[in-house]
C-alpha positions in Angstrom: 110.0 112.3 74.7 106.9 110.2 74.9 107.1 106.5 74.5 104.4 104.8 72.5 103.0 101.7 74.1 102.4 98.5 72.2 99.1 96.7 72.1 100.6 93.9 74.2 101.4 96.3 77.0 97.8 97.4 77.1 96.7 93.8 77.1 99.0 92.9 80.0 97.8 96.0 82.0 94.2 95.1 81.4 94.6 91.5 82.6 96.6 92.7 85.7 94.0 95.3 86.6 91.2 92.8 86.1 93.0 90.3 88.3 93.7 92.8 91.0 90.1 94.0 90.8 88.9 90.5 91.6 91.3 90.2 94.5 90.0 93.5 95.9 86.4 92.4 95.4 87.1 89.2 97.4 88.8 91.2 100.2 85.9 93.7 100.0 83.4 90.9 100.6 85.3 89.8 103.7 85.6 93.4 105.1 81.9 93.9 104.3 80.9 90.8 106.2 83.0 91.8 109.2 81.5 95.3 109.2 78.0 93.9 108.8 78.4 91.6 111.7 80.0 94.2 113.9 77.6 97.1 113.1 74.2 95.7 112.0 73.7 92.5 114.0 70.3 91.8 112.6 69.0 95.4 112.6 69.2 95.9 108.8 66.3 98.3 108.5 67.7 100.6 111.2 71.1 100.5 109.7 69.9 101.4 106.2 68.3 104.6 107.6 71.7 105.9 108.5 73.6 107.1 105.4 77.0 106.8 107.1 76.4 103.0 107.5 75.7 102.7 103.8 78.9 104.6 102.9 81.0 102.5 105.3 79.6 99.3 103.6 80.5 100.7 100.1 84.1 101.8 100.9 85.6 98.3 100.8 84.5 97.9 97.1 85.9 101.3 95.9 89.4 100.0 95.0 87.9 97.2 93.0 85.7 99.7 91.1 88.6 101.9 90.3 90.7 98.9 89.1 87.8 97.6 87.0 87.5 101.1 85.4 91.3 101.1 84.6 91.0 97.6 83.1 88.2 98.6 80.9 90.1 101.6 79.7 93.2 99.5 78.9 91.1 96.9 77.1 89.5 99.6 74.9 93.0 101.0 74.0 94.1 97.5 73.2 91.1 96.8 70.9 91.6 100.2 69.2 95.3 99.4 68.5 94.6 95.9 67.3 91.8 97.1 65.0 94.0 99.8 63.6 96.8 97.3 63.0 94.4 94.9 61.2 93.1 97.6 58.9 96.6 98.7 57.9 97.5 95.2 56.6 
């Protein structure tokens, strides 16, 4: 038996996902800075030639990107439900 979710649940999920995304972006910046200082040390051009270095620098931001995608999806569902409810009235 599937349970229908209300528009308010989607709104709460969207806000929570968006907040957690911002937390992970902040943490990602700190991790990025630590990795940059540890690995690059002023040799930016040499580091950018190595694709593994670029991948390592992007990994800290992956959770934030996923949460941002989930927040966007929940916001779209919320807007769809609220538009449907306003048209019914």
